[in-house]
C-alpha positions in Angstrom: -5.4 -10.3 -12.6 -7.5 -11.4 -9.7 -6.2 -9.3 -6.8 -6.8 -11.5 -3.7 -6.8 -8.5 -1.4 -9.0 -6.3 -3.6 -11.7 -6.2 -1.0 -9.6 -3.8 1.1 -8.5 -1.6 -1.7 -10.2 1.4 -0.1 -10.4 0.4 3.5 -9.7 3.1 6.1 -6.0 2.2 6.0 -3.8 1.6 2.9 -0.1 1.1 3.0 1.8 4.0 1.5 3.5 3.0 -1.7 6.9 4.1 -2.8 6.0 5.1 -6.3 6.1 8.8 -5.3 9.9 9.0 -5.8 9.2 9.5 -9.5 6.6 12.2 -9.0 8.8 15.3 -9.4 6.2 18.0 -8.8 6.8 21.6 -7.9 7.8 22.1 -4.2 5.4 23.5 -1.7 5.9 24.9 1.8 5.4 22.4 4.6 3.4 23.5 7.6 4.5 22.2 11.0 2.6 22.1 14.3 4.3 21.1 17.6 1.8 21.0 20.4 2.9 23.0 23.4 2.8 22.0 27.0 3.8 23.6 30.3 7.5 23.4 31.2 8.4 21.3 34.1 11.4 21.6 36.5 12.7 19.4 39.3 13.2 21.2 42.5 16.6 22.8 42.9 17.7 22.2 39.3 16.8 24.8 36.7 18.6 23.0 33.9 16.7 19.7 34.3 16.4 17.4 31.2 12.7 17.9 31.6 13.2 21.2 29.8 13.6 19.1 26.6 10.5 17.0 27.3 8.3 19.1 25.1 10.8 20.5 22.7 9.6 20.6 19.1 11.0 20.0 15.7 13.7 22.6 15.8 16.1 20.1 17.5 16.1 18.0 14.4 16.5 20.7 11.7 20.3 20.4 11.2 20.2 16.6 10.8 17.0 16.9 8.7 18.8 19.1 6.2 21.7 16.6 6.1 19.4 13.6 5.5 17.5 15.4 2.9 20.7 15.7 0.8 21.5 12.1 1.4 18.0 10.9 0.5 18.0 13.0 -2.7 21.2 11.4 -3.7 19.8 7.9 -2.9 16.7 8.5 -4.9 18.9 9.7 -7.8 20.9 6.5 -7.7 17.7 4.4 -8.2 15.8 6.7 -10.5 16.1 4.3 -13.5 14.8 1.2 -11.8 12.3 -0.7 -13.9 8.6 -0.4 -13.1 5.4 -1.5 -14.8 4.2 1.9 -16.2 4.4 1.3 -19.9 1.2 0.5 -21.9 1.6 -1.1 -25.3 -1.0 -0.8 -28.0 -1.1 -2.2 -31.5 0.8 0.8 -33.0 2.0 2.9 -30.1 3.8 2.6 -26.7 2.3 4.9 -24.0 4.2 6.0 -20.9 3.6 8.4 -18.1 5.8 11.4 -17.2 5.4 14.0 -14.5 3.8 16.4 -17.0 1.5 14.1 -18.8 1.1 11.0 -21.0 3.3 10.4 -24.1 3.3 7.9 -26.8 5.8 6.7 -29.5 4.9 5.0 -32.8 6.3 1.5 -32.7 6.2 1.3 -36.5 8.9 4.0 -36.9 12.6 3.3 -36.8 13.4 6.4 -34.9 10.1 7.3 -33.1 9.7 10.7 -31.4 7.5 11.1 -28.3 4.2 12.7 -28.8 2.3 14.2 -25.9 -1.2 12.7 -25.6 -2.3 14.4 -22.4 -0.9 17.6 -21.0 -1.3 17.8 -17.2 -0.4 21.5 -17.3 -3.5 22.3 -19.3 -5.7 20.3 -16.9 -4.2 22.1 -13.9 -4.6 25.5 -15.5 -8.2 24.8 -16.5 -9.1 23.6 -13.0 -7.0 26.3 -11.2 -9.0 29.0 -13.1 -12.3 27.4 -12.0 -11.2 27.2 -8.3 -9.9 30.7 -8.3 -13.2 31.9 -9.7 -15.2 30.0 -7.1 -13.1 29.8 -3.9 -10.3 32.3 -4.3 -6.6 31.6 -4.8 -5.6 28.0 -4.8 -3.2 25.9 -6.9 -4.3 22.6 -8.3 -1.8 20.0 -9.5 -2.8 16.6 -11.0 -1.0 13.3 -11.0 -1.9 10.3 -13.2 -3.2 7.2 -11.5 -4.4 4.7 -14.1 -4.3 4.4 -17.9 -6.5 2.2 -20.0 -6.5 1.7 -23.8 -9.6 0.7 -25.8 -9.4 -2.6 -27.6 -8.5 -1.2 -31.0 -6.5 1.7 -29.6 -8.9 4.4 -30.7 -9.6 5.8 -27.3 -7.7 6.3 -24.0 -9.0 6.9 -20.5 -6.9 8.0 -17.6 -7.7 9.0 -14.0 -6.1 12.0 -12.4 -5.8 12.9 -8.8 -5.0 16.0 -6.9 -2.2 15.9 -4.3 -4.6 16.7 -1.4 -7.6 14.5 -2.3 -8.6 11.0 -2.9 -11.3 11.5 -5.5 -10.2 10.9 -9.0 -11.2 12.6 -12.3 -11.3 10.5 -15.5 -10.3 12.0 -18.8 -11.4 10.3 -22.0 -9.4 11.0 -25.1 -9.9 10.2 -28.8 -6.5 9.0 -30.2 -5.6 10.1 -33.7 -3.4 8.3 -36.1 0.2 9.6 -36.3 0.7 10.5 -40.0 2.9 13.1 -41.8 1.7 15.7 -41.5 -0.4 14.9 -38.4 -4.1 15.2 -39.3 -5.8 14.1 -36.2 -4.1 14.9 -32.9 -5.3 13.4 -29.6 -8.2 15.3 -28.1 -10.2 15.2 -24.9 -13.7 14.1 -25.5 -15.1 14.6 -21.9 -14.2 14.3 -18.2 -15.9 12.3 -15.5 -15.6 13.2 -11.8 -15.2 10.9 -8.8 -14.2 7.9 -10.9 -12.3 5.1 -9.1 -12.0 2.0 -11.3 -12.8 1.9 -15.1 -12.4 -0.5 -18.0 -13.2 -0.5 -21.7 -15.8 -3.1 -22.6 -15.7 -2.2 -26.3 -14.2 0.5 -28.5 -17.1 2.9 -27.6 -18.2 1.7 -24.2 -16.5 2.4 -20.9 -17.7 1.0 -17.6 -16.6 2.8 -14.4 -17.3 3.0 -10.7 -17.8 6.3 -8.7 -16.3 7.1 -5.3 -18.5 9.1 -3.0 -17.3 9.8 0.5 -14.8 6.9 0.4 -17.7 4.6 -0.6 -17.7 3.0 -4.1 -21.1 1.4 -4.8 -22.2 2.5 -8.2 -21.3 1.2 -11.7 -22.1 3.4 -14.7 -21.8 2.9 -18.4 -20.4 5.6 -20.8 -21.4 5.2 -24.5 -19.5 7.3 -27.0 -21.9 8.1 -29.9 -21.4 10.1 -33.1 -23.5 12.9 -31.5 -21.9 12.9 -28.1 -21.9 10.7 -25.0 -24.6 8.9 -23.0 -24.3 7.7 -19.4 -26.6 5.1 -17.9 -26.5 3.2 -14.6 -25.5 -0.5 -14.6 -25.5 -1.6 -10.9 -26.1 0.0 -7.6 -24.9 -1.7 -4.4 -27.0 -0.9 -1.3 -25.0 -2.4 1.5 -22.6 0.2 2.9 -19.8 -2.3 3.8 -19.5 -3.5 0.1 -16.9 -1.9 -2.2 -17.5 -2.2 -5.9 -14.8 -2.1 -8.7 -14.6 -3.2 -12.4 -11.8 -5.4 -13.6 -11.1 -6.7 -17.1 -10.0 -10.4 -17.4 -6.5 -11.1 -18.6 -7.7 -12.2 -22.0 -10.0 -9.1 -22.3 -13.0 -11.3 -22.9 -14.9 -10.7 -19.7 -15.4 -7.5 -17.6 -16.1 -8.4 -14.0 -17.9 -6.3 -11.5 -16.5 -7.2 -8.1 -18.7 -6.4 -5.1 -16.6 -7.3 -2.0 -16.8 -6.7 1.7 -14.3 -7.9 4.3 -16.0 -11.3 4.5 -18.0 -11.9 1.4 -18.0 -11.5 -2.4 -20.4 -11.2 -5.3 -19.2 -11.0 -8.9 -21.1 -10.0 -12.0 -19.9 -10.8 -15.5 -20.2 -8.9 -18.8 -19.2 -10.7 -21.9 -17.7 -8.0 -24.1 -18.7 -10.0 -27.3 -22.4 -9.9 -26.5 -24.5 -7.1 -28.0 -26.3 -5.9 -24.9 -23.4 -6.1 -22.4 -25.8 -7.2 -19.7 -24.2 -8.3 -16.4 -24.7 -11.9 -15.3 -24.4 -12.9 -11.6 -21.8 -15.7 -10.9 -22.7 -16.6 -7.3 -25.0 -14.7 -5.0 -23.4 -13.4 -1.8 -23.3 -15.6 1.1 -21.5 -15.1 4.5 -17.8 -15.9 4.7 -17.5 -16.8 1.0 -14.8 -14.9 -0.9 -14.1 -15.5 -4.5 -12.4 -13.9 -7.6 -13.0 -14.8 -11.2 -10.8 -15.1 -14.3 -11.6 -16.4 -17.8 -10.0 -19.2 -19.9 -11.5 -20.4 -23.1 -15.2 -21.1 -22.2 -14.5 -21.6 -18.5 -14.4 -19.5 -15.5 -11.2 -19.9 -13.4 -12.3 -19.1 -9.8 -10.1 -18.5 -6.7 -12.3 -19.1 -3.7 -11.9 -19.7 0.0 -13.5 -23.1 -0.2 -10.3 -25.0 0.5 -9.3 -26.7 3.8 -9.5 -24.2 6.6 -11.4 -21.8 4.5 -8.3 -20.9 2.5 -8.0 -20.2 -1.2 -8.1 -22.9 -3.8 -8.5 -22.9 -7.6 -11.8 -24.1 -9.2 -13.5 -23.9 -12.6 -17.0 -23.6 -13.8 -18.6 -23.4 -17.3 -19.2 -19.9 -18.5 -22.7 -20.9 -19.3 -23.3 -22.2 -15.7 -21.3 -20.0 -13.4 -23.0 -20.6 -10.0 -21.4 -22.4 -7.1 -23.2 -25.7 -7.8 -21.0 -26.0 -11.0 -17.7 -25.3 -9.3 -15.1 -28.1 -9.8 -11.8 -28.1 -7.8 -8.7 -27.8 -9.9 -5.9 -27.2 -7.5 -5.6 -26.8 -3.7 -2.2 -25.7 -2.2 -0.6 -27.7 0.5 -1.3 -26.8 4.1 0.7 -23.8 5.2 0.9 -22.3 1.7 -1.0 -19.0 1.4 -2.2 -17.8 -2.0 -1.6 -14.1 -2.5 -2.6 -13.5 -6.2 -3.8 -15.3 -9.3 -3.1 -14.7 -13.0 -4.4 -16.6 -16.0 -1.8 -16.6 -18.9 -2.5 -18.6 -22.0 -3.4 -22.1 -20.8 -1.9 -21.7 -17.4 -3.0 -20.4 -14.0 -0.1 -18.8 -12.1 -0.4 -18.3 -8.4 1.7 -16.1 -6.2 2.1 -18.0 -3.0 3.9 -17.5 0.3 5.4 -20.7 1.6 5.5 -21.8 5.3 9.1 -20.5 5.5 7.8 -17.0 4.6 9.4 -17.0 1.1 7.5 -16.0 -2.0 7.2 -18.4 -4.9 5.1 -19.1 -8.0 2.9 -22.1 -8.6 2.0 -22.9 -12.2 -1.2 -24.9 -12.8 -1.6 -26.1 -16.4 -5.3 -25.7 -17.0 -5.4 -28.7 -19.4 -3.6 -30.9 -16.9 -4.0 -29.4 -13.4 -2.5 -32.5 -11.8 0.8 -31.5 -13.3 1.1 -28.3 -11.3 4.7 -27.3 -10.4 6.5 -24.7 -8.3 8.9 -21.9 -9.5 11.4 -20.9 -6.8 12.4 -17.3 -6.5 15.6 -15.8 -4.9 15.3 -16.1 -1.1 15.6 -12.3 -0.7 12.4 -11.6 -2.7 9.8 -9.8 -0.5 7.4 -8.4 -3.1 6.1 -9.3 -6.5 4.3 -7.0 -9.0 2.7 -8.6 -12.1 2.7 -6.7 -15.4 -0.8 -6.0 -16.6 -1.4 -7.6 -20.1 -1.5 -5.1 -23.0 -4.2 -5.0 -25.7 -1.8 -6.7 -28.2 -0.4 -9.3 -25.9 -0.4 -13.0 -27.0 -0.5 -14.1 -23.4 2.3 -16.7 -23.8 4.7 -15.3 -21.2 4.3 -13.7 -17.7 6.4 -10.6 -16.9 6.8 -9.5 -13.4 9.0 -7.5 -11.0 10.5 -8.7 -7.7 12.0 -6.5 -5.0 12.7 -6.1 -1.3 12.8 -3.0 0.9 16.5 -2.7 0.2 16.7 -4.2 -3.3 15.2 -2.3 -6.2 12.9 -4.0 -8.6 14.3 -6.7 -10.9 12.4 -7.8 -14.0 11.7 -11.5 -14.6 9.9 -13.3 -17.4 8.3 -16.8 -17.1 8.0 -18.8 -20.3 5.0 -21.0 -19.4 5.4 -23.5 -22.3 8.6 -24.8 -20.9 8.5 -23.5 -17.3 11.7 -21.4 -17.8 12.2 -18.3 -15.8 14.6 -15.6 -17.1 16.2 -12.8 -15.2 16.1 -9.3 -16.8 19.4 -7.7 -17.9 20.6 -4.2 -18.5 21.1 -2.8 -22.0 24.8 -3.8 -21.8 23.8 -7.4 -20.9 24.8 -7.3 -17.3 22.5 -8.8 -14.7 20.3 -6.6 -12.4 20.4 -9.1 -9.5 23.6 -7.9 -7.9 21.9 -5.4 -5.7 24.3 -5.3 -2.7 25.6 -7.7 -0.1 22.5 -7.8 2.1 21.1 -10.8 3.9 17.5 -11.8 4.5 17.0 -13.9 7.6 13.6 -15.3 8.5 12.7 -16.1 12.2 9.7 -17.2 14.1 8.6 -15.9 17.5 6.4 -17.8 20.0 3.4 -15.7 20.8 1.6 -15.9 24.1 -0.8 -18.7 22.9 2.0 -20.7 21.3 1.4 -19.4 17.7 4.6 -19.0 15.7 4.8 -15.5 14.3 7.1 -14.9 11.3 9.7 -12.1 11.4 11.8 -11.0 8.4 15.2 -9.4 9.2 17.3 -7.6 6.6 20.9 -6.9 7.5 24.4 -6.4 6.1 26.4 -7.8 9.0 26.1 -11.4 10.2 23.4 -11.9 12.9 26.2 -12.5 15.5 27.4 -8.9 14.9 24.0 -7.2 15.3 24.0 -6.8 19.1 25.1 -3.1 18.9 23.3 -2.3 15.6 20.3 0.1 15.6 17.1 -1.7 14.7 14.0 -0.3 12.9 10.9 -2.6 13.4 8.0 -2.4 10.9 4.5 -3.6 11.7 0.9 -3.4 10.3 -1.4 -6.3 11.1 -4.9 -5.4 9.8 -7.4 -6.1 7.0 -5.7 -9.2 5.9 -3.0 -7.1 4.1 0.6 -8.3 4.0 3.1 -5.8 5.4 4.4 -3.6 2.6 7.9 -4.8 1.7 8.4 -3.1 -1.7 11.6 -1.3 -2.4 12.1 1.9 -0.4 15.1 4.2 -0.9 14.9 5.4 2.7 15.3 1.8 4.0 18.2 1.2 1.6 20.0 4.3 3.0 19.5 3.0 6.6 20.9 -0.4 5.6 24.0 1.3 4.1 24.4 3.3 7.4 24.6 0.0 9.4 21.0 -0.5 10.6 19.1 -3.7 10.8 15.5 -3.8 9.6 12.8 -6.2 11.0 9.4 -6.8 9.6 7.0 -8.4 12.1 4.1 -10.3 10.3 1.7 -10.3 13.2 -1.8 -11.7 13.0 -4.4 -9.5 11.5 -2.4 -9.3 8.3 -2.5 -11.9 5.6 1.0 -13.4 5.5 -0.1 -16.8 6.5 -3.5 -16.9 4.8 -7.0 -15.9 5.5 -7.1 -17.5 8.9 -4.1 -15.3 9.9 -6.5 -12.3 9.4 -9.5 -13.9 11.0 -7.6 -14.7 14.2 -7.1 -11.0 14.9 -10.5 -9.5 14.0 -13.0 -8.0 16.5 -12.5 -9.8 19.8 -9.2 -11.3 18.7 -7.4 -7.9 18.2 -5.4 -8.4 21.3 -3.5 -11.2 19.5 -1.7 -8.6 17.3 -0.4 -6.9 20.4 0.8 -10.2 21.9 2.5 -11.2 18.6 4.4 -7.8 18.4 5.6 -8.2 21.9 6.8 -11.7 21.2 8.6 -10.6 18.0 10.6 -7.9 19.8 11.5 -10.2 22.7 12.6 -12.9 20.2 14.8 -10.4 18.2 16.6 -9.3 21.4 17.1 -12.9 22.7 18.5 -13.8 19.2 21.2 -11.2 19.7 19.7 -8.6 17.4 20.0 -5.1 18.8 18.6 -4.1 22.2 15.6 -2.0 23.4 17.8 1.1 23.8 18.7 0.9 20.1 15.3 -0.1 18.8 12.6 2.1 17.1 9.2 1.0 15.8 7.5 2.5 12.7 4.0 2.0 11.4 1.2 3.8 9.6 -2.6 3.9 9.7 -4.0 0.8 11.4 -0.6 -0.5 12.3 -0.5 2.2 14.9 -3.0 0.2 17.0 -0.7 -2.6 18.1 2.3 -0.2 18.3 0.3 2.3 20.4 -1.0 -0.6 22.6 2.5 -1.9 23.1 3.7 1.6 24.2 1.1 1.4 26.9 1.9 -2.1 28.1 5.6 -2.5 27.4 7.2 0.9 26.8 10.6 -0.4 27.8 10.9 -2.6 24.7 11.7 0.4 22.4 13.4 3.8 22.6 11.5 5.6 19.8 8.4 5.3 17.7 7.4 6.8 14.3 3.7 6.8 13.4 2.2 8.1 10.1 -1.5 8.9 9.8 -2.0 6.9 12.9 -5.3 5.3 14.0 -5.1 5.8 17.8 -8.7 6.4 18.9 -10.3 3.1 18.0 -13.1 3.3 20.6 -14.1 6.8 19.8 -14.1 6.3 16.0 -16.0 3.0 16.0 -18.7 4.6 18.3 -19.4 7.4 15.8 -21.3 6.0 12.7 -21.3 9.5 11.1 -17.6 9.2 10.3 -16.5 7.8 6.9 -15.9 4.0 6.9 -17.0 3.4 10.5 -20.0 1.2 9.5 -17.9 -0.6 6.9 -15.1 -1.4 9.4 -17.2 -3.2 12.0 -16.2 -6.6 10.6 -12.6 -5.7 11.4 -12.9 -3.9 14.8 -16.3 -4.8 16.0 -19.4 -2.8 16.9 -19.0 -1.2 20.3 -22.5 0.4 20.1 -24.4 -2.9 19.6 -22.1 -5.4 21.3 -21.0 -4.8 24.9 -18.2 -7.4 24.5 -16.9 -5.7 21.5 -16.8 -2.4 23.4 -14.9 -4.0 26.3 -12.4 -5.6 23.9 -11.7 -2.3 22.1 -11.4 -0.4 25.4 -8.9 -3.0 26.6 -6.3 -2.2 23.9 -7.3 1.2 22.4 -4.0 3.3 22.5 -5.8 6.5 23.4 -7.9 5.1 26.2 -5.1 3.2 28.0 -2.4 5.9 28.4 -1.1 5.9 32.0 1.6 8.0 33.7 4.9 6.2 32.9 8.1 6.6 30.9 7.1 6.3 27.2 9.4 6.1 24.3 10.1 9.3 22.2 7.4 9.6 19.5 7.1 11.4 16.2 3.5 11.4 15.0 2.7 12.7 11.5 -0.9 13.6 10.6 -2.4 15.1 7.5 -5.1 17.8 7.5 -6.8 16.4 4.5 -7.1 12.8 5.9 -10.7 11.6 5.5 -10.0 8.2 7.0 -8.3 9.0 10.4 -9.9 11.8 12.3 -7.3 14.4 13.1 -9.0 15.2 16.4 -8.1 11.7 17.7 -4.4 12.2 16.9 -4.3 15.6 18.6 -6.1 14.2 21.6 -3.7 11.3 21.8 -0.7 13.6 21.7 -2.0 15.9 24.4 -3.0 13.0 26.7 0.4 11.3 26.2 2.3 14.5 27.0 0.2 15.0 30.1 0.9 11.4 31.3 4.7 11.8 30.7 4.6 15.1 32.6 2.8 13.5 35.5 5.2 10.6 35.6 8.4 12.7 35.6 7.0 15.2 38.1 6.7 12.3 40.6 9.9 10.5 39.4 12.4 13.2 38.4 15.1 12.2 36.0 18.8 12.7 36.6 21.0 15.1 34.7 22.5 12.2 32.8 19.2 10.7 31.7 17.5 11.6 28.4 13.8 12.4 28.7 11.5 11.3 25.9 10.4 13.8 23.3 6.9 13.7 21.8 6.2 15.7 18.6 3.1 16.0 16.5 3.8 17.1 12.9 0.7 18.1 11.0 1.1 18.5 7.3 -1.5 20.7 5.6 -2.9 19.9 2.2 -2.1 16.1 2.2 -4.5 13.2 2.5 -4.2 9.8 4.3 -1.4 8.6 2.0 0.8 11.5 2.7 2.4 14.0 0.4 2.9 13.2 -3.3 5.1 16.2 -3.9 8.7 15.0 -4.1 10.1 17.8 -2.1 7.6 17.4 0.7 8.1 13.7 0.7 11.9 14.2 1.1 11.2 16.6 4.0 9.1 14.1 5.8 11.5 11.2 5.3 14.5 13.3 6.3 12.7 14.4 9.5 12.1 10.8 10.4 15.7 9.8 9.9 16.8 12.9 12.0 14.4 11.9 14.7 15.7 8.3 14.8 19.4 9.4 15.1 18.6 12.0 17.8 16.3 10.0 20.0 18.4 6.8 19.8 21.5 8.8 20.7 23.4 7.8 17.6 26.4 9.6 16.3 25.4 11.4 13.1 26.8 9.7 10.0 29.8 11.2 8.4 29.4 13.3 5.3 30.5 11.3 2.2 33.8 12.6 1.1 34.0 14.1 -2.4 36.5 12.5 -4.7 39.4 14.7 -5.8 39.5 15.5 -9.4 
């Protein structure tokens, strides 16, 4: 699969996925930190509401316990939703559980699971080492990726600790399952700091290494009868370039993708050639992005050489891969944004977002590209996940999952020979599509410069009945990434409790193509703020909720437009939730010693070398534009192990914000009947930028957010579900 947004796989900010609700690890204790500030009193009134201005997390504890129970029940209801985690070999089916990797022999009538990799042994081995070197410390691993060798003789898997981002790769020799078992699976060796990896042959594994959030080296592992040999393959010297290895869908070519935010360079390795020497497709040139797949003796290329520098499909002979040989095959109509590409059999399948905002599939027959046709999906679909081809696949069908924030994944299968798409069913034959009576409404808001900004609204009641409904608004708008709209049990619970959910697809993201991202880079970053303001005003004017019932939520780089809006238009919302927030843009981008600062200059600008960039960043930076005024209540969650967002910037923002609120309410006292805003910083120890992977810690964090929303919006706590009488 050619992932269109692969160039920002390891950017400073990555949307947090929802896959953790299956990671049932042992609970840990959560550490909280609520920053203190001096108490303030209005003259003559010792019981002023200002006493609550700097209250901490204790005020949410009762509701947090309640929502933790509700969330646990919600996760349990959706614990059996389908997901693409099964790997099929020629003789076995491999699947991941919380304690390791298992396989079952597909040749047996009643196969029994056999454990291939025991995570407990990995944890014990590493824990012993750390205790010996650094004292007491527990280490727990989770499995990230699994790859089978072409003939199913070896398996490689990456493991990650809960508080780090560097992965360890474990290589196993797989034994045949016989009776009695003669050759059980065994670990051959382990490789540290591995990010991406693929099998080129049965004995050759290519992989990239991650050093300080930079991935610029490709290495080759040769398994020999006498041991293993590691040799370098490629070394990227430009710090803004991220390198990863990807296997083509037909497993014929291994591609080395060297991508920055604005340019690409791809190397090919034909796995059928003896030397496995990489061949350059097209040398890097500014503003050229391209991704490569393989079909017969051709390269199928997705490149931004179409009208408006948007993506189109091209082809080139495998023997002459450079740009001079590229021939256009298919260009989408104006307004259609290509999100992903898959080559299946003799067809190229594109995931596209239509001008209406809906997701669809475009099928391009590679033998007759002029006969391309569209496959419509249900209007509620907000996310698509393609199934990775297995080693034994015949590549005749395309399996994928569709979902939305409030609808769990539904499996589909596209038969490419006849263009027939089939909906997955349960074991009893019933359809999975009936996921609740929820409506998806798509709106467009007029931004300050006249640009139409898409907004997706999810609701249970009709739009006319949403005036009094609480509203949770999601926003991101950076790195050309679409706003994460995969299934989320927390959002499903809010929907069941009567909330409306809005997703604002502001510029800086990728919802409307590559130009949507380019418009809000560097000196155009202010457009994201203008878009968000317009989206909120349009929601309210459309009769959806009101500022007093509205909360905003965002993570990572999405905190930039949200924090900027809090400075310019704090009256548009009542509460804000920020996770791992990037709030000190100016300070971070002026410090090249920090991880990823040099790599991110194409996104935010270079304030050290360009005075205009510095002025632009200073004009919207959330930290540097705080003024004494009434701000919304705010819950900020930061992680002590976050290598991407400096913790010091989050702490400084919180302190400066509390000081500004203090100054404002000292000059403008509130009445006894007015609720003062509450600003709380929650620092979780032992978690990285993506947050806790431990299931109990994740429930704690999500329950706290729900308790914060209900408390700060002044909502009546939901009633406890009544137990049925037996």
